[in-house]
C-alpha positions as CSV (number, residue, x, y, z in Angstrom):
1,M,-1.1,14.9,28.9
2,I,1.7,12.4,28.8
3,T,4.6,13.4,31.1
4,G,8.3,13.0,30.5
5,E,8.2,9.9,32.7
6,G,5.4,8.4,30.5
7,L,7.4,9.2,27.4
8,L,10.5,7.4,28.8
9,A,8.4,4.4,29.8
10,S,7.0,4.2,26.2
11,A,10.5,4.6,24.7
12,G,11.9,1.9,27.0
13,I,9.1,-0.6,26.3
14,N,9.2,-0.1,22.5
15,I,13.0,-0.2,22.3
16,G,13.1,-3.4,24.4
17,L,10.4,-5.1,22.2
18,A,12.1,-4.0,19.0
19,L,15.5,-5.5,20.1
20,I,13.8,-8.7,21.1
21,L,11.8,-9.0,17.8
22,V,14.8,-8.1,15.6
23,S,17.0,-10.5,17.4
24,L,14.4,-13.3,17.0
25,F,14.2,-12.5,13.3
26,S,18.0,-12.7,12.8
27,I,17.9,-16.1,14.4
28,F,14.8,-17.5,12.7
29,K,16.0,-16.4,9.2
30,R,19.0,-18.7,9.6
31,Q,16.9,-21.8,10.1
32,P,16.4,-23.9,6.9
33,S,12.7,-24.6,7.9
34,N,12.0,-20.8,7.7
35,A,13.6,-20.2,4.3
36,H,10.3,-20.2,2.5
37,I,9.1,-17.3,4.8
38,Y,12.1,-15.1,4.9
39,Y,13.4,-15.8,1.3
40,A,10.1,-16.4,-0.4
41,R,10.8,-14.1,-3.4
42,R,14.3,-15.5,-4.0
43,I,13.1,-19.1,-3.8
44,S,10.2,-18.4,-6.2
45,L,12.8,-17.2,-8.8
46,Q,14.7,-20.4,-8.6
47,E,13.5,-23.4,-10.6
48,D,13.4,-26.9,-9.0
49,Y,13.6,-25.5,-5.5
50,L,15.5,-27.7,-3.0
51,Y,16.8,-26.6,0.4
52,V,20.2,-28.0,-0.4
53,N,20.6,-25.6,-3.3
54,I,19.8,-22.5,-1.3
55,P,22.8,-20.6,-0.1
56,V,20.9,-18.1,2.0
57,V,20.4,-20.3,5.1
58,D,23.1,-21.7,7.4
59,R,22.7,-25.5,7.5
60,R,25.5,-26.3,10.0
61,H,24.5,-27.3,13.5
62,S,26.6,-24.6,15.1
63,L,26.1,-22.1,17.8
64,R,26.3,-19.3,15.2
65,R,22.9,-20.2,13.9
66,F,21.3,-19.3,17.2
67,L,23.0,-16.0,17.9
68,P,21.5,-12.6,17.0
69,S,23.1,-10.8,14.1
70,L,22.9,-7.4,12.3
71,Q,24.3,-8.8,9.0
72,W,20.9,-8.3,7.3
73,I,21.1,-4.5,8.0
74,Q,24.5,-4.4,6.4
75,D,23.2,-6.3,3.4
76,A,20.2,-4.0,3.1
77,L,22.4,-0.9,3.2
78,K,24.5,-2.3,0.3
79,V,21.5,-2.4,-2.0
80,T,21.5,0.4,-4.5
81,E,18.6,2.1,-6.2
82,D,19.7,0.7,-9.5
83,D,19.5,-2.8,-8.0
84,I,16.0,-2.2,-6.8
85,L,14.9,-0.7,-10.1
86,H,16.4,-3.5,-12.2
87,N,15.3,-6.4,-9.9
88,C,12.0,-5.2,-8.4
89,G,10.6,-2.3,-10.5
90,L,10.0,1.4,-10.2
91,D,7.0,1.0,-7.9
92,R,9.2,-0.4,-5.2
93,L,11.8,2.2,-5.8
94,V,9.2,4.8,-5.2
95,L,8.5,3.3,-1.8
96,I,12.2,3.3,-0.9
97,R,12.6,6.9,-2.1
98,L,9.7,7.9,0.1
99,F,11.6,6.7,3.1
100,K,14.7,8.6,1.9
101,F,12.5,11.7,1.4
102,G,11.5,11.5,5.0
103,I,15.0,11.1,6.2
104,K,16.3,14.0,4.1
105,L,13.4,16.3,5.2
106,F,13.5,15.6,8.9
107,V,17.3,15.6,9.2
108,A,17.2,19.2,7.9
109,C,14.2,20.0,10.2
110,S,16.0,18.5,13.2
111,V,19.1,20.6,12.6
112,L,16.9,23.7,12.7
113,G,14.6,22.5,15.5
114,L,17.2,21.2,17.9
115,C,19.9,23.8,17.3
116,V,17.6,26.9,17.0
117,L,14.0,26.3,18.1
118,L,14.5,24.0,21.1
119,P,16.9,26.2,23.0
120,L,14.7,29.2,22.1
121,N,11.6,27.6,23.5
122,Y,13.3,26.3,26.7
123,L,15.1,29.5,27.6
124,S,11.9,31.6,27.3
125,N,10.8,33.4,30.5
126,K,7.4,31.8,30.4
127,R,6.7,28.4,32.0
128,S,3.6,26.9,30.3
129,S,3.0,24.2,32.9
130,D,3.4,23.8,36.6
131,D,4.4,20.2,36.1
132,P,8.2,19.9,36.1
133,Q,7.9,16.8,34.0
134,S,5.8,18.4,31.3
135,M,7.1,18.5,27.7
136,D,5.6,21.9,27.0
137,Q,8.7,23.7,28.1
138,F,10.4,22.4,24.9
139,T,7.6,23.5,22.6
140,I,6.3,26.8,21.2
141,S,3.8,26.8,24.1
142,N,6.6,28.1,26.3
143,I,6.9,31.3,24.2
144,S,5.1,34.3,25.6
145,G,2.4,35.9,23.6
146,G,3.5,38.7,21.4
147,S,7.2,37.8,21.7
148,D,9.5,38.7,18.8
149,R,11.0,35.3,19.2
150,L,8.1,34.0,17.2
151,W,9.7,35.5,14.1
152,V,12.4,32.9,14.5
153,H,9.7,30.3,14.3
154,Y,8.3,32.0,11.2
155,S,11.7,32.0,9.6
156,C,12.1,28.2,10.3
157,L,8.6,27.7,8.8
158,C,9.7,29.4,5.6
159,I,12.9,27.3,5.4
160,I,11.0,24.0,6.0
161,T,8.3,24.9,3.4
162,L,10.8,25.9,0.7
163,Y,13.0,22.9,1.4
164,G,10.0,20.6,1.3
165,V,8.9,22.1,-2.0
166,Y,12.4,21.7,-3.4
167,L,12.6,18.0,-2.4
168,L,9.1,17.3,-3.9
169,H,10.1,18.9,-7.2
170,K,13.3,17.0,-7.3
171,E,11.6,13.7,-6.5
172,Y,8.8,14.2,-9.1
173,K,11.3,15.0,-11.8
174,H,13.6,12.1,-10.9
175,I,10.7,9.6,-10.9
176,M,9.3,10.9,-14.1
177,V,12.6,10.4,-15.9
178,N,12.8,6.9,-14.4
179,R,9.2,6.2,-15.6
180,V,10.1,7.0,-19.2
181,Q,13.2,4.9,-19.0
182,Q,11.3,2.0,-17.4
183,Q,8.7,2.1,-20.1
184,R,11.5,1.8,-22.7
185,L,13.0,-1.1,-20.9
186,L,9.6,-2.9,-20.7
187,R,8.6,-2.1,-24.2
188,H,8.2,-5.9,-24.9
189,Q,5.2,-6.0,-22.6
190,P,1.9,-6.6,-24.4
191,N,0.0,-3.8,-22.7
192,Q,1.9,-1.2,-24.7
193,F,0.2,-2.6,-27.9
194,T,-3.2,-3.1,-26.4
195,V,-6.3,-1.0,-25.6
196,L,-9.2,-1.8,-23.4
197,V,-12.5,-0.9,-24.9
198,R,-15.8,-0.8,-22.9
199,N,-19.4,0.0,-23.6
200,I,-19.4,-1.5,-27.0
201,P,-22.7,-1.1,-28.9
202,F,-24.7,-4.2,-29.6
203,C,-25.0,-5.3,-33.2
204,G,-28.7,-5.9,-33.8
205,E,-28.1,-7.6,-37.2
206,H,-25.8,-10.3,-35.9
207,K,-27.0,-10.3,-32.3
208,A,-23.4,-10.0,-31.0
209,Y,-20.7,-7.5,-29.9
210,G,-17.6,-9.1,-31.6
211,C,-18.5,-8.3,-35.2
212,C,-19.2,-4.7,-34.2
213,V,-15.8,-4.3,-32.7
214,D,-13.9,-5.6,-35.7
215,H,-16.0,-3.5,-38.1
216,F,-15.5,-0.3,-36.1
217,F,-11.7,-0.4,-35.7
218,S,-11.1,-1.8,-39.3
219,K,-13.0,1.3,-40.6
220,Y,-11.7,4.1,-38.4
221,H,-8.2,2.7,-37.7
222,P,-7.4,0.6,-40.8
223,Y,-3.6,1.1,-40.7
224,T,-2.9,0.3,-37.1
225,Y,-5.7,-2.1,-36.0
226,R,-4.5,-5.7,-35.8
227,S,-7.1,-7.8,-34.0
228,C,-9.6,-7.9,-31.1
229,Q,-10.3,-10.3,-28.2
230,I,-13.9,-10.1,-27.0
231,L,-14.6,-11.1,-23.4
232,Y,-17.2,-13.6,-22.3
233,D,-19.3,-14.2,-19.2
234,G,-17.5,-17.2,-17.6
235,K,-19.6,-17.8,-14.5
236,D,-20.7,-21.3,-15.6
237,L,-17.2,-22.2,-16.7
238,E,-15.8,-21.0,-13.4
239,D,-18.2,-23.3,-11.5
240,L,-17.2,-26.3,-13.7
241,L,-13.5,-25.5,-13.4
242,N,-13.7,-25.2,-9.6
243,R,-15.5,-28.5,-9.3
244,A,-12.9,-30.1,-11.6
245,K,-10.1,-28.6,-9.5
246,K,-11.5,-30.1,-6.3
247,I,-11.9,-33.5,-7.8
248,S,-8.4,-33.4,-9.2
249,D,-6.9,-32.5,-5.8
250,K,-8.9,-35.3,-4.2
251,I,-7.6,-37.8,-6.7
252,E,-4.0,-36.6,-6.1
253,T,-4.5,-37.0,-2.3
254,L,-5.9,-40.5,-2.6
255,R,-3.1,-41.6,-4.9
256,L,-0.5,-40.2,-2.5
257,R,-2.2,-42.0,0.4
258,S,-2.4,-45.3,-1.6
259,L,1.3,-45.0,-2.5
260,T,2.3,-44.4,1.1
261,K,0.4,-47.4,2.4
262,K,2.1,-49.7,-0.1
263,H,5.4,-49.1,1.7
264,V,3.9,-49.6,5.2
265,S,4.0,-53.1,6.5
266,G,0.6,-54.4,7.8
267,S,-1.5,-52.0,5.7
268,S,-4.9,-53.2,4.8
269,L,-5.4,-54.5,1.3
270,S,-9.1,-53.8,1.5
271,Q,-8.4,-50.2,2.2
272,A,-6.1,-49.9,-0.8
273,F,-8.8,-51.6,-3.0
274,N,-11.4,-49.0,-1.7
275,D,-9.0,-46.2,-2.5
276,N,-8.5,-47.4,-6.1
277,T,-12.2,-47.8,-6.6
278,E,-12.9,-44.3,-5.4
279,I,-10.1,-43.0,-7.6
280,E,-11.7,-44.7,-10.7
281,H,-15.1,-43.2,-9.7
282,L,-13.6,-39.7,-9.4
283,E,-11.7,-40.0,-12.6
284,G,-15.0,-40.7,-14.4
285,K,-16.6,-37.7,-12.9
286,L,-13.6,-35.6,-13.9
287,Q,-13.9,-36.8,-17.5
288,E,-17.5,-35.8,-17.5
289,L,-16.7,-32.3,-16.2
290,H,-14.0,-31.9,-18.9
291,R,-16.6,-32.8,-21.6
292,K,-19.0,-30.1,-20.2
293,I,-16.1,-27.6,-20.2
294,R,-15.4,-28.3,-23.8
295,E,-19.1,-27.9,-24.8
296,T,-19.3,-24.6,-22.9
297,R,-16.3,-23.4,-24.8
298,G,-18.0,-24.1,-28.1
299,T,-18.4,-21.2,-30.6
300,K,-22.2,-21.0,-30.3
301,M,-22.2,-21.1,-26.6
302,L,-19.6,-18.4,-26.4
303,E,-21.5,-16.1,-28.8
304,E,-24.4,-16.1,-26.3
305,K,-22.0,-15.1,-23.5
306,E,-20.3,-12.1,-25.2
307,M,-19.9,-8.9,-23.2
308,P,-19.5,-5.3,-24.3
309,V,-15.8,-5.4,-23.4
310,A,-12.8,-6.2,-25.6
311,F,-9.0,-5.9,-25.7
312,I,-7.9,-4.4,-29.0
313,T,-4.3,-5.2,-30.3
314,F,-2.6,-2.7,-32.6
315,R,0.3,-3.0,-34.9
316,S,2.3,-0.3,-33.1
317,R,2.5,1.4,-29.7
318,R,1.9,4.7,-31.4
319,G,-1.4,3.5,-32.8
320,A,-2.5,2.1,-29.5
321,T,-1.6,5.3,-27.7
322,L,-3.6,7.5,-30.1
323,V,-6.7,5.4,-29.8
324,A,-6.5,5.1,-26.0
325,Q,-6.2,8.9,-25.5
326,S,-8.9,9.9,-28.0
327,Q,-12.7,10.0,-28.1
328,Q,-14.1,7.3,-30.5
329,H,-17.7,8.3,-30.7
330,S,-19.9,11.5,-30.5
331,N,-21.5,9.9,-27.4
332,P,-18.6,9.6,-25.0
333,L,-20.3,6.7,-23.2
334,F,-19.8,4.5,-26.2
335,W,-16.5,3.0,-27.2
336,T,-14.6,4.2,-24.1
337,T,-10.9,3.4,-24.5
338,E,-7.9,3.3,-22.2
339,M,-4.5,1.6,-22.2
340,A,-4.8,-2.0,-21.1
341,P,-3.3,-3.0,-17.8
342,E,-0.6,-5.7,-17.7
343,P,-2.2,-9.1,-18.2
344,R,-1.1,-10.2,-14.7
345,D,-2.6,-7.0,-13.3
346,I,-6.2,-7.5,-14.6
347,L,-9.1,-8.1,-12.4
348,W,-11.2,-10.2,-14.8
349,R,-14.3,-10.2,-12.6
350,S,-14.5,-6.4,-12.6
351,L,-14.7,-6.3,-16.4
352,A,-18.1,-7.8,-16.2
353,I,-19.5,-4.8,-14.4
354,S,-21.4,-2.4,-16.7
355,Y,-19.5,0.8,-17.4
356,K,-22.6,2.9,-16.6
357,Q,-22.9,1.2,-13.2
358,L,-19.4,2.0,-12.0
359,P,-20.3,5.4,-10.5
360,L,-22.9,3.7,-8.3
361,Y,-20.3,1.1,-7.1
362,K,-17.8,3.8,-6.3
363,G,-20.4,5.9,-4.5
364,V,-21.4,2.9,-2.3
365,V,-17.7,2.4,-1.5
366,L,-17.3,6.1,-0.6
367,V,-20.3,5.9,1.8
368,A,-19.0,2.7,3.4
369,A,-15.5,4.2,3.9
370,S,-17.1,7.4,5.5
371,L,-19.2,5.3,7.9
372,L,-16.1,3.3,8.9
373,T,-14.2,6.6,9.6
374,I,-17.1,7.8,11.7
375,F,-17.3,4.5,13.6
376,F,-13.6,4.6,14.5
377,A,-14.1,7.9,16.3
378,I,-15.2,5.9,19.3
379,P,-12.0,4.0,20.0
380,V,-9.8,7.0,19.1
381,T,-11.7,9.2,21.6
382,A,-11.4,6.5,24.2
383,V,-7.6,6.2,23.7
384,Q,-7.2,10.0,24.2
385,G,-9.2,9.7,27.4
386,I,-6.6,7.2,28.7
387,A,-3.8,9.6,27.7
388,K,-5.3,12.5,29.6
389,F,-5.1,10.9,33.0
390,E,-5.7,14.0,35.1
391,K,-9.0,14.6,33.4
392,L,-9.9,10.9,33.3
393,K,-9.8,10.8,37.2
394,K,-12.5,13.5,37.3
395,W,-14.8,11.5,35.1
396,F,-13.8,8.0,36.4
397,P,-12.6,8.1,40.0
398,L,-11.7,4.4,40.0
399,A,-8.8,5.3,37.7
400,M,-7.0,6.7,40.7
401,A,-6.2,3.1,41.7
402,V,-3.5,3.1,38.9
403,Q,-1.4,5.4,41.1
404,L,-1.1,2.8,43.8
405,I,1.3,0.7,41.8
406,P,4.7,2.4,41.2
407,G,5.4,3.0,37.5
408,L,2.0,1.8,36.3
409,R,0.6,5.2,35.6
410,S,3.6,6.0,33.3
411,T,3.0,2.8,31.4
412,V,-0.8,3.3,31.2
413,T,-0.6,6.9,30.0
414,G,2.6,6.7,28.0
415,Y,2.5,3.3,26.3
416,L,-1.0,1.9,26.5
417,P,-2.8,4.6,24.4
418,S,-0.5,4.3,21.4
419,V,-0.7,0.4,21.6
420,I,-4.5,0.5,21.6
421,L,-4.7,3.0,18.8
422,T,-2.2,1.0,16.7
423,G,-4.1,-2.2,17.3
424,C,-7.4,-0.6,16.4
425,I,-6.0,0.9,13.2
426,Y,-4.3,-2.3,12.1
427,V,-7.5,-3.7,10.6
428,V,-8.4,-0.5,8.7
429,P,-6.2,-1.1,5.6
430,F,-7.6,-4.5,5.1
431,A,-11.2,-3.2,5.5
432,M,-10.4,-0.5,2.9
433,M,-8.9,-3.0,0.6
434,G,-12.1,-5.1,0.8
435,M,-14.1,-2.0,-0.1
436,A,-11.9,-1.1,-3.0
437,K,-12.5,-4.6,-4.4
438,L,-16.2,-3.7,-4.7
439,A,-15.5,-0.5,-6.6
440,G,-15.1,-2.2,-10.0
441,Y,-11.5,-1.3,-10.8
442,V,-10.1,-3.2,-13.7
443,S,-6.7,-3.8,-12.3
444,R,-5.0,-4.7,-9.0
445,S,-2.9,-1.6,-9.2
446,R,-5.8,0.8,-9.4
447,K,-7.6,-1.1,-6.6
448,D,-4.5,-0.7,-4.4
449,I,-4.1,3.0,-5.3
450,K,-7.8,3.5,-4.4
451,A,-7.3,1.7,-1.1
452,C,-4.2,3.9,-0.5
453,N,-6.3,7.0,-0.9
454,M,-9.1,5.8,1.5
455,V,-6.6,4.7,4.2
456,F,-4.7,8.0,4.0
457,Y,-7.8,10.1,4.4
458,F,-9.0,7.9,7.2
459,L,-5.7,8.3,9.0
460,V,-5.7,12.1,8.5
461,G,-9.3,12.3,9.8
462,N,-9.1,9.8,12.7
463,V,-5.5,9.4,13.8
464,F,-4.5,13.0,13.2
465,F,-7.4,15.4,13.5
466,L,-9.6,13.3,15.8
467,S,-6.7,12.5,18.1
468,L,-6.0,16.2,18.3
469,L,-9.6,17.3,19.0
470,S,-10.5,14.4,21.2
471,G,-7.2,14.8,23.1
472,S,-8.4,18.2,24.2
473,L,-12.1,17.3,24.3
474,L,-12.2,17.0,28.1
475,D,-10.8,20.5,28.3
476,Q,-13.2,21.8,25.6
477,I,-16.6,20.6,26.8
478,G,-19.1,23.4,26.5
479,K,-17.1,25.3,23.8
480,S,-18.4,25.7,20.3
481,F,-16.5,24.8,17.2
482,S,-19.2,26.0,14.8
483,Q,-17.3,29.0,13.5
484,P,-15.1,28.1,10.6
485,K,-12.9,31.1,11.2
486,D,-11.9,29.6,14.5
487,F,-10.6,26.4,13.0
488,P,-6.9,27.5,12.8
489,S,-6.8,28.6,16.4
490,H,-8.5,25.5,17.7
491,L,-6.2,23.3,15.6
492,A,-3.1,25.1,16.8
493,S,-4.2,24.8,20.4
494,A,-4.8,21.0,20.0
495,V,-1.5,20.5,18.1
496,S,0.4,22.1,20.9
497,A,-1.2,19.9,23.5
498,Q,-0.7,16.6,21.8
499,A,3.0,16.6,20.9
500,D,3.9,14.0,23.5
501,F,1.1,11.6,22.5
502,F,2.4,11.6,18.9
503,M,5.9,10.9,20.1
504,T,4.7,7.7,21.8
505,Y,2.6,6.8,18.7
506,I,5.7,7.1,16.4
507,L,7.7,4.9,18.7
508,T,5.0,2.2,18.8
509,S,4.3,2.3,15.1
510,G,7.9,2.5,14.1
511,L,10.0,0.4,16.4
512,T,7.4,-2.3,17.3
513,G,5.5,-2.1,14.0
514,F,8.5,-2.5,11.7
515,S,10.0,-5.2,13.9
516,L,6.8,-7.2,13.6
517,E,6.8,-6.6,9.8
518,I,10.2,-8.1,9.4
519,L,9.6,-11.0,11.9
520,Q,6.3,-12.1,10.2
521,P,5.0,-13.8,13.4
522,G,1.7,-14.7,11.7
523,L,3.5,-16.8,9.0
524,L,5.8,-18.3,11.6
525,V,2.8,-19.6,13.6
526,L,1.0,-20.8,10.4
527,N,4.2,-22.5,9.2
528,Y,4.7,-24.3,12.5
529,I,1.1,-25.5,12.5
530,K,1.4,-26.8,8.9
531,L,4.7,-28.6,9.7
532,H,3.1,-30.5,12.5
533,T,-0.4,-31.1,11.1
534,W,-1.8,-31.2,7.6
535,G,1.3,-29.9,5.8
536,R,3.6,-32.6,7.1
537,G,5.6,-34.3,4.4
538,K,4.3,-32.1,1.6
539,N,6.4,-29.9,-0.7
540,K,6.9,-26.5,0.9
541,N,6.0,-23.6,-1.3
542,P,7.3,-20.1,-0.5
543,Y,4.8,-17.8,1.2
544,L,4.5,-15.3,-1.7
545,Y,2.5,-12.1,-1.2
546,S,2.3,-8.9,-3.0
547,L,3.8,-5.8,-1.4
548,P,0.9,-4.2,0.5
549,Y,1.3,-0.6,-0.7
550,Y,-2.1,0.3,0.7
551,R,-0.9,-0.6,4.2
552,I,2.6,1.1,4.0
553,I,2.3,4.3,2.0
554,P,-0.6,5.9,3.9
555,F,1.2,5.4,7.2
556,I,4.5,6.8,6.0
557,C,2.7,9.9,4.6
558,L,0.8,10.2,7.9
559,F,4.1,10.5,9.8
560,I,5.4,13.0,7.3
561,L,2.2,15.0,8.0
562,I,2.8,14.7,11.8
563,G,6.5,15.7,11.4
564,M,5.8,18.7,9.3
565,V,3.1,20.0,11.7
566,Y,5.4,19.5,14.7
567,A,8.6,20.6,13.0
568,V,8.1,24.2,14.3
569,V,5.7,23.5,17.2
570,A,7.6,20.7,19.0
571,P,11.0,20.0,17.4
572,L,11.8,17.3,20.1
573,L,9.6,15.0,18.1
574,L,11.8,15.1,15.0
575,P,14.6,12.7,16.1
576,F,11.9,10.0,16.7
577,L,10.8,10.5,13.0
578,I,14.3,10.1,11.7
579,G,14.6,6.8,13.6
580,Y,11.2,5.8,12.1
581,F,12.2,6.4,8.5
582,A,15.7,5.0,8.9
583,L,14.4,1.7,10.4
584,G,11.6,1.5,7.8
585,Y,14.2,2.1,5.0
586,V,16.3,-0.9,6.1
587,V,13.3,-3.2,6.8
588,F,11.6,-2.7,3.5
589,I,14.7,-3.0,1.4
590,H,15.1,-6.4,2.9
591,Q,11.4,-7.2,2.4
592,I,11.2,-6.2,-1.2
593,Q,14.4,-8.0,-2.1
594,E,13.7,-11.2,-0.3
595,V,10.0,-11.6,0.7
596,Y,7.4,-9.8,-1.4
597,E,6.5,-10.9,-4.9
598,T,6.2,-8.4,-7.8
599,T,2.6,-8.9,-9.1
600,Y,2.4,-5.8,-11.3
601,E,4.4,-2.8,-12.4
602,T,2.8,0.7,-12.9
603,C,6.1,2.5,-13.6
604,G,5.7,4.8,-10.7
605,Q,2.1,5.8,-10.8
606,Y,2.0,5.8,-7.0
607,W,4.1,8.9,-6.8
608,P,1.5,11.5,-7.9
609,Y,-0.7,10.4,-5.1
610,I,2.2,10.5,-2.6
611,H,3.1,14.0,-3.8
612,H,-0.5,15.0,-3.2
613,Y,-0.4,13.6,0.3
614,I,2.8,15.5,1.2
615,V,1.3,18.8,-0.3
616,I,-1.7,18.3,2.1
617,A,0.8,18.0,4.9
618,L,2.5,21.3,3.9
619,V,-0.9,23.0,3.8
620,I,-2.0,21.7,7.2
621,M,1.3,22.8,8.7
622,Q,0.9,26.3,7.4
623,I,-2.8,26.5,8.5
624,T,-1.7,25.3,11.9
625,M,1.0,28.0,12.2
626,I,-1.5,30.7,11.0
627,G,-3.7,29.8,14.0
628,L,-0.8,29.4,16.4
629,F,0.7,32.8,15.6
630,G,-2.7,34.3,16.1
631,M,-3.0,32.6,19.5
632,K,0.4,34.0,20.4
633,A,-0.8,37.6,19.6
634,K,1.4,37.8,16.6
635,P,-1.1,38.5,13.8
636,S,1.6,40.0,11.5
637,A,3.3,36.5,11.5
638,S,-0.1,34.9,10.7
639,F,-0.6,37.2,7.7
640,A,3.0,36.6,6.6
641,T,2.3,32.9,6.5
642,I,-0.5,33.3,3.9
643,P,2.0,33.9,1.0
644,L,3.7,30.6,1.9
645,L,0.3,28.8,1.6
646,I,-0.3,30.4,-1.8
647,V,3.2,29.4,-3.0
648,T,2.5,25.8,-1.9
649,L,-0.8,25.7,-3.8
650,L,0.7,27.2,-6.9
651,F,3.6,24.8,-6.8
652,N,1.1,21.9,-6.7
653,E,-0.7,23.3,-9.7
654,Y,2.6,23.6,-11.5
655,C,3.4,20.0,-10.8
656,K,0.0,19.0,-12.2
657,M,0.8,20.7,-15.5
658,R,4.5,19.8,-15.7
659,F,4.7,16.2,-14.4
660,L,1.2,14.6,-13.9
661,P,0.3,14.2,-17.6
662,T,3.4,11.9,-18.1
663,F,2.0,9.6,-15.4
664,D,-1.6,9.7,-16.6
665,N,-0.7,9.0,-20.3
666,Y,1.8,7.3,-22.5
667,S,3.2,10.0,-24.8
668,V,3.0,9.6,-28.5
669,Q,6.6,10.6,-28.8
670,D,7.8,7.9,-26.4
671,A,5.6,5.3,-28.1
672,A,7.0,6.2,-31.5
673,K,10.6,6.1,-30.2
674,N,10.0,2.6,-28.7
675,D,8.5,1.5,-32.0
676,E,11.6,2.7,-33.8
677,L,13.9,0.8,-31.4
678,D,11.9,-2.4,-32.1
679,E,12.0,-1.9,-35.8
680,Q,15.7,-1.4,-35.7
681,N,16.2,-4.6,-33.7
682,G,13.6,-6.6,-35.8
683,L,11.4,-7.2,-32.7
684,M,8.2,-5.3,-33.7
685,E,6.3,-8.2,-35.2
686,D,7.4,-10.6,-32.4
687,N,6.2,-8.2,-29.6
688,C,3.0,-7.5,-31.4
689,R,2.3,-11.3,-31.9
690,K,2.9,-11.8,-28.1
691,A,0.2,-9.2,-27.4
692,L,-2.3,-11.1,-29.4
693,D,-2.3,-14.1,-27.0
694,A,-1.6,-12.3,-23.8
695,Y,-5.2,-11.1,-23.2
696,C,-7.0,-14.3,-23.9
697,P,-9.7,-14.7,-21.3
698,P,-8.9,-17.4,-18.7
699,C,-12.0,-19.4,-19.7
700,L,-10.5,-19.8,-23.2
701,R,-7.0,-20.9,-22.3
702,P,-5.8,-24.4,-22.9
703,E,-7.5,-26.9,-20.8
704,S,-5.6,-27.3,-17.5
705,V,-7.5,-27.4,-14.3
706,N,-4.6,-26.2,-12.3
707,E,-3.9,-23.2,-14.5
708,E,-7.4,-22.1,-15.3
709,S,-8.9,-21.7,-11.8
710,T,-6.5,-19.7,-9.7
711,S,-6.8,-16.8,-7.4
712,T,-4.4,-14.7,-9.5
713,Q,-6.3,-15.3,-12.7
714,P,-10.0,-15.4,-11.9
715,L,-12.6,-16.0,-14.5
716,I,-15.0,-13.3,-15.6
717,L,-18.4,-13.4,-13.9
């Protein structure tokens, strides 16, 4: 186990690194050359961007530009929730409120833990370890079996459970109200008038899908149906557009090079002539590609490329809502309907996947995610072997050489395991996102939510449970875990033994992790290379990226899980968590205000999943305490915890009935109210007309190579 000396070594290293990284950030953000990294979002919102017009960087060559500052923290703390909601959307507000939820929860837990449980544990007559540096004397492990002091721990467990349930209910209600209000504010968006229809039957008479769509909705929804936009297979068009884009870029590069050489004395006339000849040749090829593109877009060619997918526009939100939430055919696999995502949120390629094949795609992704989770058991187990140095010496005698260098053992056992684990886990969110792309989700938001789910369950399985079990594996060799009834007791034993490891992991992920997040070292290196190589002299575009919810939310929820489990077991861990959530709160307010681009808005659909993760944390906390009270020869406390578990599960079911439907569906009442507001303001027809053009497939948009072939609007395959 990690000693107090190892914990101090980890804390010292992480605090030192965090101070250095944050100081570097406060200096780099003042440099004009870094503005398109640290103010990417603000710059993107300005038209005709020029550095001289940006007030956010200090241009004066003064010493102040190169001195660390905490002004960015003060600026972040001044940002209100209304500012975030108005400027960035409800999804980002949900993330910030998740940090605030953690602060509120663990401040209350810390008051209980540090003022009540910590003295109670330390003043117990039992000493759980002969090592004077052991952290066990501050945990529940120091309480003697059968002691009535355990009822104090049970009382704290009840208070934490009820307070957690109260906060969850309050948050769910608050975000639900904000969701309804946000949908009203965004009522001009075309997705409120549009329904996505899949699995359209093929019209044998006309050998097409489009006529079937128009006939069906004109017949069964005559008063609300407006028009339809059938989708097409755009694989050939994408190939043509990509080729045209490459040629267009090459022509632009040659023209820039030719223009530059005209202003350079001694430049070769023959070289300029060759450049002009090549430009003429490429322009001819570009014209030929444009001709082929126009031919492919012809009516007859498009009819052969129709797919059984369409976007249906209705005259009112109420009509679209009723169609999206009702079954259109006696065979539920035909005419499947759902509210359309935002146009910018659509993954056009995924719409080409057959609706009947989607379960197969999702099954393959589930298997791949499971295999990745199993594979990562190897590094996690190895990390725990490093942390348990005393047992490691028995298996690898060469490890004793670490003791020869003063202070090295503390660094190896206290800091190194959490760093290795953090480094190994860093690639997991990106791997899960890659898998989620293959699952066939029709929007980026759904893909991100799926990735969130996979990453969270991976972290619970590997970082939490496997760290617990492998952390005590060297002590448990030869013992069987095959009896399900023994799970709570084994979990409780492992939790008690691993408190110090999770303290170091929180320090590394929080202090160092958030400091690296705000510094953006990868972009700094990339920017430096571009400035001195291929990007020299070119216009600088801001480094715009979408907020990686799939990388942030699961880790926050993991630390909520760790904090809840250890709130009663090892309260000394709780102040570390408060620091984690406080730093994360400040860092991500800055990031969402200045750095990350808003690429979609789900109006808070992340919260039901976050709620589910936190309920899982409550349940695991209670199961752990059932086992721990049993280990401490206090079966009455174990039985008394069962009602808490039942209350938590019933609360979760209540939330599913009370709040979840509002997030899954767009209520007819709200749709009708928004229609009335538009009719009163004379905006109904205008908003409906905008919805007609918003879902035009990329392959049918006006011919512009630069607009038609982009990563944000891919063609349908």
